[in-house]
C-alpha positions as CSV (number, residue, x, y, z in Angstrom):
1,M,14.9,113.9,2.9
2,S,13.4,116.3,5.2
3,I,10.2,116.0,7.4
4,T,7.1,118.0,6.0
5,E,5.3,119.6,9.0
6,I,1.7,120.1,8.5
7,L,-0.8,121.9,11.0
8,V,-4.4,120.6,10.7
9,V,-7.0,123.0,12.1
10,D,-10.7,121.9,12.5
11,D,-13.2,122.0,15.5
12,D,-14.2,118.5,14.9
13,V,-12.0,116.1,16.6
14,A,-13.0,113.4,14.1
15,V,-11.9,115.0,11.3
16,C,-8.5,116.1,12.7
17,Q,-8.0,112.5,13.7
18,I,-8.8,111.2,10.1
19,V,-6.7,113.8,8.5
20,H,-3.8,112.9,10.7
21,R,-4.0,109.4,9.7
22,M,-4.6,110.4,6.0
23,L,-1.4,112.5,6.0
24,S,0.8,110.9,8.7
25,N,3.9,108.7,7.5
26,E,7.6,108.8,7.9
27,Q,8.0,112.1,5.8
28,C,5.0,113.9,7.2
29,K,4.7,115.0,10.8
30,V,0.9,116.3,11.5
31,Q,-0.1,118.4,14.6
32,T,-3.7,119.2,15.1
33,S,-5.4,122.3,16.6
34,L,-9.2,122.5,17.6
35,S,-9.9,126.3,17.5
36,V,-8.4,129.6,16.1
37,A,-6.9,130.4,19.7
38,D,-5.0,126.9,19.7
39,A,-3.8,127.4,16.0
40,L,-2.7,130.9,16.7
41,R,-0.5,129.5,19.7
42,A,0.7,126.8,17.5
43,I,2.0,129.1,14.9
44,E,3.7,131.5,17.1
45,K,5.9,128.7,18.3
46,K,7.2,127.7,15.0
47,P,6.4,127.7,11.1
48,F,5.0,124.4,9.4
49,D,5.3,123.5,5.8
50,V,1.7,123.4,5.0
51,Y,-1.5,124.4,6.9
52,V,-4.8,122.7,6.4
53,M,-7.8,124.5,8.0
54,D,-11.4,124.3,8.3
55,Y,-13.1,127.8,7.4
56,K,-15.7,127.7,10.0
57,L,-14.3,127.5,13.5
58,P,-16.2,128.2,17.1
59,D,-13.9,131.2,17.7
60,G,-13.5,132.7,14.3
61,S,-12.4,131.2,10.9
62,G,-9.6,129.8,8.9
63,L,-9.0,132.9,7.3
64,D,-8.3,134.6,10.7
65,V,-5.6,131.9,11.3
66,A,-4.4,132.6,7.5
67,E,-4.2,136.2,8.2
68,R,-1.7,135.6,11.1
69,I,0.2,132.9,9.2
70,R,0.9,135.4,6.4
71,S,2.0,138.2,8.5
72,K,4.3,136.0,10.5
73,W,5.6,133.4,8.1
74,G,4.7,134.7,4.7
75,A,4.0,132.8,1.6
76,T,3.4,129.3,3.3
77,P,0.9,126.9,1.5
78,I,-2.5,127.2,3.0
79,I,-5.5,124.6,2.2
80,L,-8.7,125.7,3.4
81,I,-11.6,123.2,3.8
82,L,-15.1,124.3,3.2
83,G,-18.6,122.5,3.6
84,Y,-19.7,124.6,0.9
85,D,-19.0,126.8,-2.3
86,P,-15.8,128.7,-2.0
87,A,-17.3,131.6,-3.8
88,A,-18.6,132.9,-0.6
89,V,-15.3,133.4,0.7
90,A,-13.4,134.0,-2.5
91,L,-12.4,137.9,-2.0
92,R,-10.8,137.5,1.4
93,A,-9.4,134.3,0.4
94,E,-7.7,135.7,-2.5
95,K,-6.3,138.5,-0.8
96,L,-4.7,135.9,1.8
97,S,-3.3,133.8,-1.2
98,I,-5.1,130.8,-0.1
99,T,-3.6,128.0,-1.9
100,N,-6.1,125.5,-2.6
101,F,-9.9,124.6,-1.2
102,L,-11.1,121.3,-0.5
103,E,-14.8,120.8,-0.2
104,K,-16.2,118.3,2.4
105,P,-16.4,115.3,2.2
106,F,-13.1,114.4,0.7
107,S,-11.1,111.1,0.4
108,R,-7.8,110.4,1.4
109,E,-6.4,110.6,-2.3
110,I,-7.8,114.2,-2.6
111,I,-6.1,115.7,0.6
112,R,-2.9,113.7,-0.1
113,E,-2.8,115.1,-3.6
114,A,-3.6,118.6,-2.4
115,V,-0.8,118.4,0.0
116,K,1.6,117.0,-2.6
117,K,0.6,119.6,-5.0
118,V,1.6,122.5,-2.8
119,I,4.4,121.1,-1.3
120,G,5.5,120.4,-4.9
121,S,5.5,124.1,-5.5
122,S,7.8,124.9,-2.9
123,K,10.0,121.8,-2.5
124,A,11.5,119.1,-5.1
125,A,8.7,116.5,-5.7
126,S,11.2,113.9,-4.7
127,E,11.3,115.2,-1.2
128,L,7.9,114.3,-0.4
129,S,6.6,110.7,-0.6
130,L,3.0,110.7,-0.3
131,G,2.3,107.7,-2.7
132,N,2.1,107.5,-6.3
133,L,-0.5,110.2,-6.9
134,P,-0.4,112.2,-10.1
135,I,-0.3,116.0,-9.8
136,S,-3.5,117.1,-11.4
137,P,-6.4,119.5,-10.5
138,V,-7.6,118.7,-7.0
139,M,-11.0,116.9,-7.1
140,S,-13.1,117.8,-4.1
141,G,-16.2,115.7,-3.9
142,R,-18.0,115.4,-7.3
143,R,-16.4,118.8,-8.6
144,S,-13.1,119.9,-9.9
145,W,-11.8,123.4,-8.9
146,T,-9.5,125.0,-11.2
147,R,-9.7,128.5,-9.7
148,F,-11.6,129.1,-6.4
149,W,-13.3,131.8,-7.8
150,Q,-14.8,130.0,-10.8
151,R,-17.8,127.9,-11.0
152,P,-17.1,124.1,-10.6
153,A,-16.5,122.1,-13.5
154,K,-18.5,118.9,-14.2
155,R,-16.7,115.8,-13.7
156,P,-16.3,113.7,-16.9
157,A,-18.6,110.6,-17.0
């Protein structure tokens, strides 16, 4: 089995630590960056299997990092974390082929499922053991996003 390498980019140290704990296990190695500049240095050194990044960073945006990832490493899965409706960044995100969006706050299950889903699209599902989570549309907060440019679907009662 191979190790899945994940780069988490968020300017909030607590968020980085929480996401690191949520995703770290014997098959996932998580590295964190606190800024666009720090993330760009990390991606210049090596490719990661998955990128999880906040949209709003002090020295730019997660989409700035995504742009560099696409030019250097191609079609690697990128999950963008937003504190608001992703429709505001939909056009640029679509051009950069952002794989998925997560709306803050999110649970351990939501982020693990999102990572499992994007890894499953590029690796055999058996290579990644993130728990017994079903593959389904990612639930973020109280909303289910089927496509980032669509309005949120109401959660079933």
